[in-house]
C-alpha positions as CSV (number, residue, x, y, z in Angstrom):
1,M,0.0,0.0,0.0
2,I,2.8,2.4,0.9
3,F,4.9,1.7,-2.2
4,P,2.3,2.6,-4.8
5,Q,1.4,5.7,-2.9
6,L,5.1,6.8,-2.8
7,L,5.5,6.0,-6.5
8,L,2.4,8.1,-7.4
9,M,3.5,11.0,-5.2
10,G,6.9,11.0,-6.9
11,I,5.2,11.1,-10.4
12,A,2.8,13.8,-9.3
13,L,5.6,15.9,-7.9
14,V,7.2,16.5,-11.3
15,P,4.4,18.5,-12.9
16,I,3.8,20.4,-9.6
17,V,7.4,21.4,-9.5
18,L,7.4,22.5,-13.1
19,M,4.2,24.6,-12.7
20,E,5.4,26.2,-9.5
21,S,8.8,26.9,-11.1
22,C,7.1,28.7,-14.0
23,F,5.4,31.1,-11.6
24,V,8.4,31.6,-9.3
25,S,10.8,32.2,-12.2
26,R,8.9,35.3,-13.1
27,L,10.4,37.0,-10.1
28,P,13.1,39.5,-11.1
29,G,16.7,38.2,-11.1
30,L,15.7,34.5,-10.9
31,T,16.3,32.0,-13.7
32,F,14.0,29.1,-14.4
33,W,16.6,26.5,-13.3
34,E,17.2,28.4,-10.0
35,A,13.4,28.4,-9.4
36,V,13.3,24.6,-10.2
37,R,16.0,23.9,-7.7
38,G,14.4,25.9,-4.9
39,V,10.9,24.7,-5.6
40,T,12.1,21.1,-5.7
41,V,13.8,21.4,-2.4
42,A,10.8,23.0,-0.8
43,N,8.4,20.4,-2.1
44,L,10.6,17.5,-1.1
45,C,11.0,18.9,2.4
46,S,7.2,19.5,2.8
47,T,6.5,16.0,1.5
48,V,9.1,14.3,3.8
49,V,7.5,16.1,6.8
50,G,3.9,16.1,5.7
51,V,3.3,12.5,4.7
52,P,4.3,11.0,8.1
53,I,2.2,13.6,9.9
54,A,-0.8,12.7,7.7
55,W,-0.2,9.0,8.4
56,V,-0.1,9.5,12.1
57,L,-3.3,11.7,12.0
58,M,-5.1,9.1,9.9
59,L,-4.0,6.3,12.3
60,A,-5.2,8.4,15.3
61,L,-8.5,9.2,13.7
62,N,-9.0,5.5,12.8
63,T,-8.1,4.4,16.3
64,F,-10.3,6.9,18.1
65,T,-13.3,6.3,15.8
66,T,-13.2,2.5,15.6
67,G,-11.6,1.7,18.9
68,G,-8.7,0.1,17.1
69,Y,-10.8,-2.6,15.3
70,A,-10.6,-3.2,11.6
71,L,-14.2,-2.7,10.8
72,G,-15.5,-4.2,7.6
73,L,-12.6,-6.6,7.1
């Protein structure tokens, strides 16, 4: 379950970085490739921090709402 999610997130990250870089590169004094580098680092950092936080929150929500039981399985 985790592997397909990580693979799809990686694939989805490419167009996101390119679109954000197009907007950021319009700032004066910033080339497209400088924008790509900065946007890539920012998106990777937010993904590395955000995904585990989301998993923990979903686990907590599931535990609190179901009492820890796998309902429907």
